[in-house]
VOBA-1610 file (N, C-alpha, C; in pm, whole numbers, padded with zeros to 5 digits, always signed):
BEGIN
Unk+01595-02312+02596Unk+01523-02230+02484Unk+01513-02094+02531Unk+01521-02011+02412Unk+01522-01870+02436Unk+01380-01824+02488Unk+01365-01731+02583Unk+01245-01676+02620Unk+01184-01581+02532Unk+01262-01535+02407Unk+01209-01445+02331Unk+01093-01504+02249Unk+00984-01417+02227Unk+00879-01462+02160Unk+00938-01472+01987Unk+00883-01562+01923Unk+00920-01591+01769Unk+00792-01550+01689Unk+00804-01454+01627Unk+00678-01412+01534Unk+00718-01413+01388Unk+00634-01485+01319Unk+00656-01508+01162Unk+00565-01424+01077Unk+00606-01341+00992Unk+00535-01266+00918Unk+00516-01325+00766Unk+00395-01348+00721Unk+00389-01425+00593Unk+00329-01309+00494Unk+00399-01275+00380Unk+00349-01175+00295Unk+00431-01208+00157Unk+00334-01191+00046Unk+00384-01216-00081Unk+00481-01109-00125Unk+00474-00994-00065Unk+00584-00885-00095Unk+00640-00839+00033Unk+00761-00789+00019Unk+00836-00720+00113Unk+00958-00638+00086Unk+00990-00560+00156Unk+01116-00465+00116Unk+01224-00554+00064Unk+01297-00525-00040Unk+01303-00383-00104Unk+01198-00348-00206Unk+01102-00458-00234Unk+01007-00426-00316Unk+00917-00314-00276Unk+00883-00228-00361Unk+00785-00117-00319Unk+00649-00162-00286Unk+00568-00079-00217Unk+00433-00097-00206Unk+00399-00062-00067Unk+00258-00021-00030Unk+00236-00007+00101Unk+00243-00114+00192Unk+00226-00244+00138Unk+00212-00367+00227Unk+00368-00375+00278Unk+00440-00377+00165Unk+00585-00399+00181Unk+00653-00297+00308Unk+00629-00186+00278Unk+00661-00079+00386Unk+00591-00100+00520Unk+00475-00137+00524Unk+00407-00150+00658Unk+00471-00285+00728Unk+00502-00362+00669Unk+00535-00493+00725Unk+00675-00486+00770Unk+00746-00406+00700Unk+00886-00373+00737Unk+00900-00301+00874Unk+00818-00210+00863Unk+00806-00112+00995Unk+00780-00223+01111Unk+00676-00303+01076Unk+00613-00409+01187Unk+00723-00491+01250Unk+00802-00549+01160Unk+00921-00638+01172Unk+01016-00566+01263Unk+01073-00423+01219Unk+01139-00347+01304Unk+01089-00328+01450Unk+00951-00298+01452Unk+00897-00275+01583Unk+00874-00386+01671Unk+00859-00510+01627Unk+00844-00636+01676Unk+00977-00662+01748Unk+01089-00629+01669Unk+01222-00682+01714Unk+01275-00580+01837Unk+01215-00439+01822Unk+01243-00339+01928Unk+01178-00381+02056Unk+01058-00465+02046Unk+00956-00492+02148Unk+01047-00635+02212Unk+01145-00684+02158Unk+01202-00802+02220Unk+01159-00934+02147Unk+01098-00922+02032Unk+01076-01042+01950Unk+01181-01080+01855Unk+01204-01223+01832Unk+01262-01262+01716Unk+01163-01277+01600Unk+01194-01235+01479Unk+01111-01212+01380Unk+01152-01289+01250Unk+01079-01375+01184Unk+01115-01436+01049Unk+01008-01396+00934Unk+01059-01352+00846Unk+00985-01315+00735Unk+00964-01418+00619Unk+00860-01477+00591Unk+00849-01558+00480Unk+00794-01464+00356Unk+00877-01456+00246Unk+00819-01359+00144Unk+00852-01420+00006Unk+00859-01341-00104Unk+00885-01388-00226Unk+01029-01326-00264Unk+01091-01378-00379Unk+01193-01305-00429Unk+01147-01193-00523Unk+01205-01072-00496Unk+01157-00936-00571Unk+01178-00953-00710Unk+01127-00874-00802Unk+01146-00881-00938Unk+01302-00868-00989Unk+01348-00965-01059Unk+01483-00950-01113Unk+01575-01007-01013Unk+01525-01076-00893Unk+01610-01140-00802Unk+01713-01042-00739Unk+01830-01087-00716Unk+01949-00999-00665Unk+01943-00977-00517Unk+01833-01029-00444Unk+01828-01002-00295Unk+01808-01142-00248Unk+01917-01186-00171Unk+01940-01319-00112Unk+01845-01322+00012Unk+01813-01466+00042Unk+01761-01525+00159Unk+01845-01461+00290Unk+01796-01445+00386Unk+01860-01442+00512Unk+01800-01512+00615Unk+01861-01519+00739Unk+01796-01559+00843Unk+01662-01526+00875Unk+01678-01382+00873Unk+01548-01301+00900Unk+01447-01292+00798Unk+01478-01294+00671Unk+01390-01289+00564Unk+01406-01409+00468Unk+01315-01497+00443Unk+01322-01601+00370Unk+01245-01593+00262Unk+01315-01603+00127Unk+01257-01557-00005Unk+01223-01687-00079Unk+01114-01700-00162Unk+01095-01793-00250Unk+01063-01753-00397Unk+01103-01813-00483Unk+01068-01763-00630Unk+00899-01784-00644Unk+00850-01704-00712Unk+00718-01684-00749Unk+00678-01655-00891Unk+00568-01670-00943Unk+00521-01640-01067Unk+00466-01486-01054Unk+00519-01403-01162Unk+00473-01265-01155Unk+00384-01236-01288Unk+00312-01130-01291Unk+00237-01068-01413Unk+00348-01005-01491Unk+00308-00968-01612Unk+00391-00894-01702Unk+00454-00762-01640Unk+00360-00711-01539Unk+00417-00593-01492Unk+00520-00617-01373Unk+00533-00734-01336Unk+00633-00780-01229Unk+00567-00799-01096Unk+00424-00776-01094Unk+00362-00796-00978Unk+00297-00913-00948Unk+00293-00968-00806Unk+00242-01084-00770Unk+00098-01067-00748Unk+00025-01085-00861Unk-00126-01043-00861Unk-00202-01125-00979Unk-00308-01200-00916Unk-00387-01277-00995Unk-00385-01411-00919Unk-00483-01502-00943Unk-00490-01629-00869Unk-00377-01734-00902Unk-00327-01739-01011Unk-00212-01821-01036Unk-00094-01780-00972Unk-00066-01634-00972Unk+00041-01583-00905Unk+00043-01586-00772Unk-00082-01589-00710Unk-00113-01590-00544Unk-00069-01727-00527Unk-00112-01837-00590Unk-00100-01976-00540Unk+00049-02001-00569Unk+00128-01957-00657Unk+00274-01981-00654Unk+00343-01954-00536Unk+00283-01851-00464Unk+00334-01832-00338Unk+00280-01894-00228Unk+00131-01901-00230Unk+00054-01955-00113Unk+00072-02116-00091Unk+00080-02199-00181Unk+00090-02331-00183Unk+00228-02361-00112Unk+00345-02324-00155Unk+00468-02356-00080Unk+00469-02304+00056Unk+00396-02169+00085Unk+00389-02112+00204Unk+00333-02221+00316Unk+00258-02304+00288Unk+00192-02396+00380Unk+00289-02492+00435Unk+00392-02534+00351Unk+00507-02594+00389Unk+00622-02540+00460Unk+00638-02399+00399Unk+00736-02323+00458Unk+00717-02288+00606Unk+00588-02271+00639Unk+00517-02224+00791Unk+00565-02350+00862Unk+00622-02471+00821Unk+00657-02565+00921Unk+00800-02569+00944Unk+00874-02468+00874Unk+01034-02469+00881Unk+01074-02400+01038Unk+01023-02298+01072Unk+01054-02245+01199Unk+01032-02352+01319Unk+01132-02390+01403Unk+01102-02492+01514Unk+01002-02430+01621Unk+01010-02311+01631Unk+00912-02261+01756Unk+00843-02124+01696Unk+00718-02127+01700Unk+00647-02001+01640Unk+00540-01964+01743Unk+00550-01842+01793Unk+00445-01788+01905Unk+00312-01735+01845Unk+00351-01667+01713Unk+00238-01615+01659Unk+00279-01587+01515Unk+00195-01574+01418Unk+00202-01556+01272Unk+00113-01420+01255Unk+00169-01335+01165Unk+00103-01224+01105Unk+00098-01238+00945Unk-00021-01229+00900Unk-00042-01254+00768Unk-00117-01141+00688Unk-00077-01099+00567Unk-00134-00999+00492Unk-00245-01056+00392Unk-00330-00978+00329Unk-00391-01003+00213Unk-00306-01055+00097Unk-00360-01135+00014Unk-00494-01182-00025Unk-00555-01293+00072Unk-00678-01321+00068Unk-00712-01441+00152Unk-00671-01561+00125Unk-00628-01606+00001Unk-00565-01726-00029Unk-00435-01736+00067Unk-00360-01657+00093Unk-00256-01665+00166Unk-00299-01682+00309Unk-00408-01638+00354Unk-00471-01641+00467Unk-00514-01790+00511Unk-00570-01835+00396Unk-00624-01996+00395Unk-00488-02076+00449Unk-00389-02055+00393Unk-00277-02136+00407Unk-00224-02113+00571Unk-00235-01982+00607Unk-00187-01968+00754Unk-00270-02019+00834Unk-00419-02010+00821Unk-00508-02068+00927Unk-00485-02214+00915Unk-00461-02292+00825Unk-00455-02432+00816Unk-00318-02468+00889Unk-00200-02396+00865Unk-00086-02404+00929Unk-00093-02373+01083Unk-00152-02260+01115Unk-00179-02225+01235Unk-00251-02323+01342Unk-00360-02382+01271Unk-00446-02479+01344Unk-00367-02585+01363Unk-00275-02658+01277Unk-00210-02772+01295Unk-00091-02752+01398Unk-00034-02616+01402Unk+00071-02604+01486Unk+00031-02545+01618Unk-00106-02512+01620Unk-00168-02478+01747Unk-00119-02344+01795Unk-00086-02257+01706Unk-00067-02101+01721Unk-00161-02011+01669Unk-00164-01890+01742Unk-00253-01793+01687Unk-00193-01715+01567Unk-00278-01658+01503Unk-00237-01584+01388Unk-00315-01446+01400Unk-00253-01323+01334Unk-00283-01191+01330Unk-00325-01182+01184Unk-00442-01111+01131Unk-00466-01090+01004Unk-00453-00932+00984Unk-00366-00882+00907Unk-00348-00743+00896Unk-00427-00674+00781Unk-00557-00665+00799Unk-00655-00608+00702Unk-00642-00478+00636Unk-00542-00466+00543Unk-00531-00350+00472Unk-00648-00305+00385Unk-00711-00413+00343Unk-00833-00385+00262Unk-00924-00525+00273Unk-01048-00542+00215Unk-01123-00622+00204Unk-01143-00682+00065Unk-01065-00797+00033Unk-01070-00843-00107Unk-01210-00856-00181Unk-01298-00923-00108Unk-01435-00944-00149Unk-01490-00817-00190Unk-01510-00721-00133Unk-01543-00589-00156Unk-01492-00518-00270Unk-01363-00536-00274Unk-01284-00485-00406Unk-01318-00572-00520Unk-01334-00686-00517Unk-01371-00778-00633Unk-01506-00732-00671Unk-01612-00718-00600Unk-01737-00689-00620Unk-01727-00553-00706Unk-01656-00449-00649Unk-01657-00304-00674Unk-01601-00316-00832Unk-01494-00393-00882Unk-01438-00397-01007Unk-01526-00496-01109Unk-01625-00552-01065Unk-01719-00615-01163Unk-01684-00779-01187Unk-01619-00832-01066Unk-01590-00956-01096Unk-01721-01043-01100Unk-01714-01162-01152Unk-01850-01249-01158Unk-01909-01259-01026Unk-02033-01249-01001Unk-02097-01247-00890Unk-02082-01395-00803Unk-02046-01494-00876Unk-02040-01627-00819Unk-01902-01634-00762Unk-01800-01583-00821Unk-01650-01590-00764Unk-01673-01475-00642Unk-01740-01366-00649Unk-01734-01284-00533Unk-01796-01339-00422Unk-01898-01429-00419Unk-01966-01508-00317Unk-01864-01615-00247Unk-01798-01673-00347Unk-01699-01781-00295Unk-01576-01713-00224Unk-01530-01584-00282Unk-01429-01518-00220Unk-01471-01462-00068Unk-01596-01414-00081Unk-01650-01361+00045Unk-01652-01469+00147Unk-01674-01586+00114Unk-01684-01690+00221Unk-01539-01740+00253Unk-01475-01736+00157Unk-01320-01768+00198Unk-01269-01654+00301Unk-01289-01542+00267Unk-01225-01425+00337Unk-01291-01434+00478Unk-01415-01466+00487Unk-01490-01466+00607Unk-01421-01578+00709Unk-01403-01694+00638Unk-01344-01805+00693Unk-01196-01761+00776Unk-01120-01701+00698Unk-00993-01655+00742Unk-01006-01567+00835Unk-01076-01462+00838Unk-01087-01364+00924Unk-01140-01390+01050Unk-01240-01499+01052Unk-01295-01548+01169Unk-01202-01620+01253Unk-01105-01691+01180Unk-01013-01784+01262Unk-00891-01713+01327Unk-00870-01584+01276Unk-00780-01504+01336Unk-00805-01451+01484Unk-00695-01454+01555Unk-00698-01418+01721Unk-00727-01271+01708Unk-00657-01177+01612Unk-00686-01035+01601Unk-00673-01025+01451Unk-00763-00908+01424Unk-00770-00847+01297Unk-00726-00711+01301Unk-00622-00669+01238Unk-00577-00538+01238Unk-00643-00453+01126Unk-00718-00359+01144Unk-00800-00290+01042Unk-00713-00137+01035Unk-00685-00100+00906Unk-00631+00028+00894Unk-00714+00155+00905Unk-00845+00113+00907Unk-00952+00237+00926Unk-01051+00184+00983Unk-01152+00270+01024Unk-01298+00243+01083Unk-01377+00180+00984Unk-01358+00226+00840Unk-01435+00166+00744Unk-01405+00027+00708Unk-01262-00021+00723Unk-01227-00150+00704Unk-01267-00232+00814Unk-01288-00172+00935Unk-01319-00244+01057Unk-01476-00268+01037Unk-01550-00195+00986Unk-01693-00214+00956Unk-01719-00332+00862Unk-01635-00329+00766Unk-01646-00440+00664Unk-01605-00567+00715Unk-01497-00579+00807Unk-01447-00700+00872Unk-01567-00742+00958Unk-01611-00655+01044Unk-01727-00711+01136Unk-01853-00766+01050Unk-01876-00700+00940Unk-01983-00751+00855Unk-01950-00910+00796Unk-01811-00941+00800Unk-01785-01067+00763Unk-01772-01174+00870Unk-01830-01137+00988Unk-01856-01215+01104Unk-01737-01218+01218Unk-01652-01134+01192Unk-01560-01121+01311Unk-01612-01054+01434Unk-01591-01093+01551Unk-01649-01034+01674Unk-01572-00902+01712Unk-01633-00804+01746Unk-01578-00681+01745Unk-01464-00669+01850Unk-01456-00758+01948Unk-01367-00763+02027Unk-01210-00837+01981Unk-01241-00874+01875Unk-01104-00917+01810Unk-01040-00828+01699Unk-01107-00709+01695Unk-01069-00619+01588Unk-00989-00494+01652Unk-00882-00471+01594Unk-00812-00345+01659Unk-00785-00248+01522Unk-00848-00141+01553Unk-00824-00030+01437Unk-00665+00045+01465Unk-00596+00004+01399Unk-00439+00055+01413Unk-00407+00163+01310Unk-00499+00219+01242Unk-00470+00327+01151Unk-00377+00299+01038Unk-00344+00399+00956Unk-00267+00365+00849Unk-00150+00487+00850Unk-00021+00446+00829Unk+00097+00534+00832Unk+00201+00489+00727Unk+00313+00582+00724Unk+00418+00582+00645Unk+00541+00574+00721Unk+00638+00506+00659Unk+00775+00507+00732Unk+00838+00628+00701Unk+00843+00726+00788Unk+00883+00870+00773Unk+01048+00880+00815Unk+01092+00751+00828Unk+01252+00745+00823Unk+01282+00727+00668Unk+01205+00631+00597Unk+01246+00622+00458Unk+01179+00740+00373Unk+01058+00790+00400Unk+01002+00886+00326Unk+00989+01017+00402Unk+01088+01097+00381Unk+01095+01229+00490Unk+01147+01345+00385Unk+01127+01460+00467Unk+01145+01598+00375Unk+01290+01620+00368Unk+01347+01657+00263Unk+01468+01671+00226Unk+01488+01836+00181Unk+01524+01916+00268Unk+01527+02069+00226Unk+01601+02105+00085Unk+01690+02016+00065Unk+01772+02045-00067Unk+01672+02018-00180Unk+01600+01906-00170Unk+01493+01898-00280Unk+01388+01977-00279Unk+01343+02030-00156Unk+01228+02141-00157Unk+01280+02273-00219Unk+01412+02287-00207Unk+01472+02413-00292Unk+01492+02391-00431Unk+01476+02273-00506Unk+01502+02252-00608Unk+01378+02182-00686Unk+01255+02239-00670Unk+01145+02161-00706Unk+01128+02185-00870Unk+01082+02084-00937Unk+01083+02077-01079Unk+00914+02080-01112Unk+00887+02104-01241Unk+00738+02091-01288Unk+00707+01971-01312Unk+00722+01861-01211Unk+00682+01719-01251Unk+00579+01696-01146Unk+00489+01587-01193Unk+00383+01536-01111Unk+00402+01393-01095Unk+00396+01345-00978Unk+00445+01182-00950Unk+00328+01121-00904Unk+00276+01015-00981Unk+00209+00910-00921Unk+00281+00796-00871Unk+00282+00734-00752Unk+00362+00630-00714Unk+00282+00527-00645Unk+00245+00402-00707Unk+00162+00312-00660Unk+00100+00232-00764Unk+00009+00161-00718Unk-00080+00054-00810Unk-00176+00122-00900Unk-00171+00087-01025Unk-00265+00142-01124Unk-00363+00033-01153Unk-00486+00044-01082Unk-00578-00075-01120Unk-00720+00000-01139Unk-00834-00066-01137Unk-00965-00015-01167Unk-00990+00063-01023Unk-00939+00015-00923Unk-00978+00062-00798Unk-00920+00213-00772Unk-00795+00235-00795Unk-00734+00370-00809Unk-00776+00454-00900Unk-00793+00419-01019Unk-00836+00490-01129Unk-00752+00604-01175Unk-00618+00537-01174Unk-00494+00659-01199Unk-00505+00705-01333Unk-00585+00658-01432Unk-00607+00699-01571Unk-00674+00842-01551Unk-00708+00883-01453Unk-00765+01033-01450Unk-00645+01103-01461Unk-00546+01102-01400Unk-00424+01178-01391Unk-00366+01175-01538Unk-00368+01070-01606Unk-00305+01077-01738Unk-00392+01145-01828Unk-00536+01137-01832Unk-00625+01223-01900Unk-00615+01366-01872Unk-00603+01401-01745Unk-00598+01530-01717Unk-00464+01592-01739Unk-00362+01526-01746Unk-00224+01595-01790Unk-00219+01617-01936Unk-00275+01527-02003Unk-00289+01550-02152Unk-00368+01674-02201Unk-00476+01712-02102Unk-00557+01816-02116Unk-00476+01937-02119Unk-00371+01961-02003Unk-00298+02056-01986Unk-00168+02076-02026Unk-00132+01976-02098Unk+00026+01950-02144Unk+00079+02067-02240Unk-00009+02117-02327Unk+00028+02236-02407Unk+00045+02341-02321Unk-00043+02385-02211Unk-00005+02508-02149Unk+00119+02498-02063Unk+00193+02398-02037Unk+00304+02363-01956Unk+00395+02293-02025Unk+00469+02336-02127Unk+00557+02253-02208Unk+00672+02183-02137Unk+00703+02244-02021Unk+00823+02212-01952Unk+00782+02071-01838Unk+00641+02065-01815Unk+00594+01974-01732Unk+00596+01834-01774Unk+00612+01747-01682Unk+00607+01607-01687Unk+00523+01529-01587Unk+00484+01410-01630Unk+00392+01333-01542Unk+00487+01202-01528Unk+00511+01154-01409Unk+00580+01017-01378Unk+00477+00926-01317Unk+00461+00816-01384Unk+00371+00714-01315Unk+00445+00588-01270Unk+00486+00619-01137Unk+00561+00503-01082Unk+00490+00393-01041Unk+00529+00254-01064Unk+00466+00148-01015Unk+00391+00062-01114Unk+00317-00039-01079Unk+00262-00138-01169Unk+00113-00143-01168Unk+00048-00236-01219Unk-00080-00270-01187Unk-00167-00310-01308Unk-00297-00341-01311Unk-00349-00415-01420Unk-00416-00285-01537Unk-00391-00178-01505Unk-00420-00067-01594Unk-00296-00009-01667Unk-00176-00058-01612Unk-00065+00015-01651Unk-00040+00015-01811Unk-00059-00091-01880Unk-00061-00102-02024Unk-00134-00010-02107Unk-00268-00018-02055Unk-00357+00062-02110Unk-00330+00208-02104Unk-00272+00243-01993Unk-00238+00389-01967Unk-00119+00425-02056Unk-00028+00323-02068Unk+00092+00364-02156Unk+00047+00384-02293Unk-00041+00296-02334Unk-00084+00307-02477Unk-00177+00445-02500Unk-00242+00478-02406Unk-00317+00606-02417Unk-00218+00725-02427Unk-00128+00706-02338Unk-00023+00824-02348Unk+00044+00826-02487Unk+00093+00706-02511Unk+00175+00681-02661Unk+00094+00752-02784Unk-00035+00747-02777Unk-00121+00783-02898Unk-00140+00934-02882Unk-00081+01007-02795Unk-00083+01150-02779Unk+00041+01232-02829Unk+00033+01340-02868Unk+00149+01425-02889Unk+00230+01449-02786Unk+00167+01465-02668Unk+00242+01486-02533Unk+00281+01346-02470Unk+00260+01229-02541Unk+00309+01118-02477Unk+00456+01096-02432Unk+00542+01147-02479Unk+00665+01134-02439Unk+00700+01204-02306Unk+00612+01283-02258Unk+00636+01367-02129Unk+00554+01282-02033Unk+00486+01158-02064Unk+00434+01085-01933Unk+00524+00955-01951Unk+00561+00935-01824Unk+00683+00844-01822Unk+00634+00714-01735Unk+00667+00614-01760Unk+00628+00491-01674Unk+00753+00406-01649Unk+00826+00437-01545Unk+00954+00367-01527Unk+00943+00225-01449Unk+00799+00205-01425Unk+00780+00079-01346Unk+00811+00079-01200Unk+00814-00022-01133Unk+00826-00027-00986Unk+00983+00028-00944Unk+00991+00111-00865Unk+01109+00177-00816Unk+01132+00156-00674Unk+01261+00136-00615Unk+01287+00136-00476Unk+01226+00254-00393Unk+01211+00219-00268Unk+01144+00343-00196Unk+01224+00458-00185Unk+01371+00442-00185Unk+01455+00562-00179Unk+01430+00650-00307Unk+01423+00576-00419Unk+01396+00665-00546Unk+01268+00731-00555Unk+01166+00662-00499Unk+01025+00733-00485Unk+01034+00835-00388Unk+01098+00844-00276Unk+01108+00961-00192Unk+01176+01071-00259Unk+01291+01034-00348Unk+01377+01164-00400Unk+01296+01219-00515Unk+01200+01140-00577Unk+01113+01202-00682Unk+01007+01275-00632Unk+00952+01241-00523Unk+00846+01306-00455Unk+00895+01442-00390Unk+01013+01436-00338Unk+01085+01535-00285Unk+01097+01669-00363Unk+01127+01644-00502Unk+01134+01763-00586Unk+01015+01765-00675Unk+00920+01694-00663Unk+00797+01719-00743Unk+00708+01807-00699Unk+00642+01872-00819Unk+00546+01994-00783Unk+00444+01944-00705Unk+00411+01818-00713Unk+00283+01757-00666Unk+00285+01609-00667Unk+00242+01538-00549Unk+00225+01393-00558Unk+00058+01365-00588Unk+00056+01269-00662Unk-00084+01225-00699Unk-00134+01107-00615Unk-00261+01104-00580Unk-00324+00989-00523Unk-00472+00999-00556Unk-00546+00866-00554Unk-00683+00866-00596Unk-00756+00731-00553Unk-00863+00740-00511Unk-00958+00619-00504Unk-01075+00635-00593Unk-01095+00546-00686Unk-01216+00575-00770Unk-01347+00544-00706Unk-01443+00631-00705Unk-01576+00591-00643Unk-01649+00472-00713Unk-01728+00427-00626Unk-01839+00330-00692Unk-01749+00177-00725Unk-01634+00162-00684Unk-01545+00039-00702Unk-01554-00063-00573Unk-01643-00035-00479Unk-01633-00104-00372Unk-01527-00066-00266Unk-01433+00020-00285Unk-01332+00072-00200Unk-01334+00215-00136Unk-01467+00252-00135Unk-01486+00398-00111Unk-01438+00421+00057Unk-01411+00307+00120Unk-01372+00327+00280Unk-01235+00311+00268Unk-01158+00304+00156Unk-01001+00253+00168Unk-00931+00392+00173Unk-00830+00369+00259Unk-00719+00457+00280Unk-00597+00475+00168Unk-00580+00558+00091Unk-00486+00576-00004Unk-00360+00617+00066Unk-00284+00502+00091Unk-00157+00536+00182Unk-00061+00625+00105Unk-00071+00614-00030Unk+00024+00687-00106Unk+00008+00849-00089Unk-00100+00881-00037Unk-00132+01025-00005Unk-00026+01084+00113Unk-00003+00979+00194Unk+00092+01022+00309Unk+00235+00993+00256Unk+00261+00904+00177Unk+00395+00897+00117Unk+00429+01025+00065Unk+00336+01080-00007Unk+00360+01210-00084Unk+00395+01324+00001Unk+00304+01325+00117Unk+00310+01444+00202Unk+00430+01429+00288Unk+00460+01303+00325Unk+00590+01279+00418Unk+00720+01333+00355Unk+00714+01323+00217Unk+00837+01386+00151Unk+00824+01547+00124Unk+00709+01597+00168Unk+00684+01735+00140Unk+00607+01776+00033Unk+00583+01684-00067Unk+00510+01711-00176Unk+00365+01742-00149Unk+00303+01860-00181Unk+00152+01872-00163Unk+00092+01757-00261Unk-00046+01726-00231Unk-00091+01604-00287Unk-00233+01668-00373Unk-00227+01620-00472Unk-00348+01623-00549Unk-00443+01480-00531Unk-00561+01511-00468Unk-00615+01380-00430Unk-00749+01390-00506Unk-00781+01273-00573Unk-00891+01257-00646Unk-00974+01140-00616Unk-01104+01172-00586Unk-01212+01056-00556Unk-01247+01067-00418Unk-01265+00957-00356Unk-01329+00924-00248Unk-01243+00877-00129Unk-01276+00850-00005Unk-01196+00777+00095Unk-01150+00889+00204Unk-01104+00823+00303Unk-01077+00899+00426Unk-00957+00982+00398Unk-00867+00932+00328Unk-00739+01010+00306Unk-00751+01138+00238Unk-00862+01144+00166Unk-00918+01277+00108Unk-00960+01370+00209Unk-01019+01315+00312Unk-01056+01415+00424Unk-00942+01482+00484Unk-00841+01382+00509Unk-00726+01425+00570Unk-00651+01546+00484Unk-00666+01520+00352Unk-00590+01626+00255Unk-00659+01772+00294Unk-00801+01763+00289Unk-00875+01882+00304Unk-00858+01930+00458Unk-00863+01858+00553Unk-00862+01904+00677Unk-00733+01957+00714Unk-00626+01889+00681Unk-00454+01950+00736Unk-00406+02011+00627Unk-00479+02061+00534Unk-00432+02140+00396Unk-00300+02083+00342Unk-00334+01937+00330Unk-00196+01866+00257Unk-00195+01895+00107Unk-00292+01964+00044Unk-00277+01994-00092Unk-00424+02024-00145Unk-00483+01946-00254Unk-00596+01995-00327Unk-00672+01859-00336Unk-00799+01849-00268Unk-00891+01747-00287Unk-00989+01767-00392Unk-01008+01694-00491Unk-01090+01704-00599Unk-01177+01575-00616Unk-01284+01594-00709Unk-01350+01476-00738Unk-01273+01389-00850Unk-01310+01274-00874Unk-01264+01185-00953Unk-01295+01218-01093Unk-01250+01331-01133Unk-01315+01392-01250Unk-01195+01461-01337Unk-01178+01453-01463Unk-01078+01500-01541Unk-01061+01660-01543Unk-01179+01723-01556Unk-01189+01863-01536Unk-01122+01917-01404Unk-01188+01848-01304Unk-01122+01896-01173Unk-00977+01876-01143Unk-00943+01756-01196Unk-00796+01714-01176Unk-00715+01824-01265Unk-00749+01827-01380Unk-00667+01932-01470Unk-00663+02068-01406Unk-00768+02109-01347Unk-00765+02237-01273Unk-00665+02240-01167Unk-00670+02137-01080Unk-00576+02121-00982Unk-00427+02123-01017Unk-00407+02066-01145Unk-00265+02051-01198Unk-00219+02186-01223Unk-00327+02265-01294Unk-00282+02400-01333Unk-00238+02476-01209Unk-00330+02457-01100Unk-00275+02557-00998Unk-00158+02524-00941Unk-00139+02398-00923Unk+00013+02353-00868Unk+00118+02381-00953Unk+00105+02380-01083Unk+00225+02406-01173Unk+00219+02556-01188Unk+00140+02638-01168Unk+00164+02775-01164Unk+00203+02839-01044Unk+00193+02774-00943Unk+00239+02816-00811Unk+00372+02815-00780Unk+00433+02928-00700Unk+00576+02909-00656Unk+00594+02840-00551Unk+00681+02723-00559Unk+00711+02625-00464Unk+00748+02699-00338Unk+00687+02656-00218Unk+00730+02699-00088Unk+00776+02609+00009Unk+00908+02605+00021Unk+00989+02516+00110Unk+00912+02512+00238Unk+00884+02614+00310Unk+00832+02621+00432Unk+00712+02554+00447Unk+00614+02552+00349Unk+00479+02495+00350Unk+00528+02332+00322Unk+00609+02297+00236Unk+00637+02162+00232Unk+00689+02104+00346Unk+00771+02192+00418Unk+00819+02126+00552Unk+00709+02098+00669Unk+00610+02192+00639Unk+00474+02204+00741Unk+00394+02043+00713Unk+00370+02037+00571Unk+00324+01916+00521Unk+00392+01786+00585Unk+00510+01798+00562Unk+00588+01671+00602Unk+00589+01648+00772Unk+00587+01769+00838Unk+00575+01752+00990Unk+00444+01706+01010Unk+00332+01741+00961Unk+00209+01700+00992Unk+00181+01553+00961Unk+00225+01506+00852Unk+00229+01361+00828Unk+00321+01288+00933Unk+00430+01337+00981Unk+00498+01256+01067Unk+00449+01237+01189Unk+00373+01360+01235Unk+00305+01369+01369Unk+00186+01275+01374Unk+00112+01270+01256Unk-00029+01202+01257Unk-00044+01070+01196Unk+00066+01048+01072Unk+00061+00926+01011Unk+00179+00869+00996Unk+00252+00856+01090Unk+00394+00795+01089Unk+00362+00631+01118Unk+00445+00545+01059Unk+00424+00413+01088Unk+00459+00369+01221Unk+00525+00472+01308Unk+00550+00422+01433Unk+00436+00384+01522Unk+00331+00483+01504Unk+00211+00461+01586Unk+00132+00347+01537Unk+00123+00327+01396Unk+00063+00197+01369Unk+00139+00077+01402Unk+00271+00073+01394Unk+00343-00053+01431Unk+00317-00087+01591Unk+00319+00044+01650Unk+00318+00021+01796Unk+00175-00049+01850Unk+00073-00002+01764Unk-00061-00059+01798Unk-00051-00211+01745Unk+00007-00238+01643Unk+00003-00379+01586Unk+00082-00471+01687Unk+00193-00411+01733Unk+00289-00490+01826Unk+00205-00529+01959Unk+00128-00432+01994Unk+00047-00467+02101Unk-00063-00562+02090Unk-00127-00587+01965Unk-00215-00665+01927Unk-00140-00839+01923Unk-00024-00831+01866Unk+00055-00949+01851Unk+00098-00987+02002Unk+00127-00887+02074Unk+00167-00936+02210Unk+00040-00990+02290Unk-00076-00950+02257Unk-00184-01001+02336Unk-00214-01154+02300Unk-00181-01175+02184Unk-00206-01314+02152Unk-00098-01423+02155Unk+00026-01358+02163Unk+00150-01452+02180Unk+00154-01532+02311Unk+00180-01660+02296Unk+00171-01736+02408Unk+00324-01717+02479
//
C-alpha cells in the first residue's frame, strides 16, 4: 500500500467553474499534491457540462438555479445526498476537506464518523449569520445554526479566512485550539498583471462575482446609471450570477443606458483576468447590516492581482486593505459615494506603473500560496 496520504476534497463547485471557493480549493489541491499527498476531488458537473470526470476530479450531475449556480436547499441536496455514498468510493482516505454549505458538512461528518477519518472544514463564511442578515425566517436560522454548529464541532480543524470568521466559529461552540486562521488569497498564477493589458486600459468597470443581498452589487448598477451620460464611452460589466442578477438586469434594461450594462453570466477565470487587466477599475462590495460585516470580499484581491484599482463599497476587512495599501478607492455602500468614485477613476489617466504596484502588493500579501500552505499544515496535523 502506498505511504502517500490520500485527501478527499468535497465541494459543490470546482474549477473550471468560477468563484472564490473553486479557485481556493484548486490551489489547495495543488498545494496538497506538492506536499506529497494524493488528492481526489468530489464535485459537480459545471454548467453546460463538457468537463469529464478524471481520476483526480470526479464530477456528479446536480440541479442548478436559473443562473446556473448550485444555490438553494434543493440544489444543495442534489449534490449532498449522493455525496454521502460517493465518499465511500475511495478505498483509503486519511482526511476529508469540506466547504460550506453546512448541509454538505452534515454528509461529510456522517461519512467521516463511519469511516473513522478526520475532516477539515474550510470556513470561508458562516452560513447561519448570512441567513440571519438577509432576513431568513428566524426558525430556519435557529435550525441552520444548530446544524452548522454540529458540523463545525465535529471537525478536527476549522480553517477560517479571517479573524472575524474565527470569532463567529468559536461562538458556534468550536474549541479555539481547533481553529486555524489561514487568511484569504487569490491564485496569482491565474489572476496576474499583464503589461500589455495595462497599456490598453478601456473605460470599463468590471464586477466579477456573486450578486446577492449580501454583496449588494446593485449599488454599482445604480451608480453607473447616474454617471452614464457624463461618460458615453463607459461600460459596466457584471460578471457572475446570484439571486439578485435578474432584478439587476431588469433595472438596467429599464434605463436609457441599459445597453451599456452587460451581464454575460459566469465566465472562466482566464476571461475574468483578461477583463480586469484592461478595466479602468474592478468593483467589490459587502453590504452592511446583512450579517456579513466580518466577511472578506475575495474579489477585491482578484481585481488587484490583475492590476485593476478597486472601487470597494461597504464594510469588511477587505475594505481596510484597500485603504491601507492604496489599492483603489474605499467608499460607503452608497450610490452617491460610488458614483463619485466611478467619476474619479474614469477621469484619471491609466498608470501602468501604479497598476503593477497594486498587483505586486496583492501577490506579496494575499496570494493563495500562503493560504494553501497554512491549510496544508492543518490537514497534515490531522491526517493519520
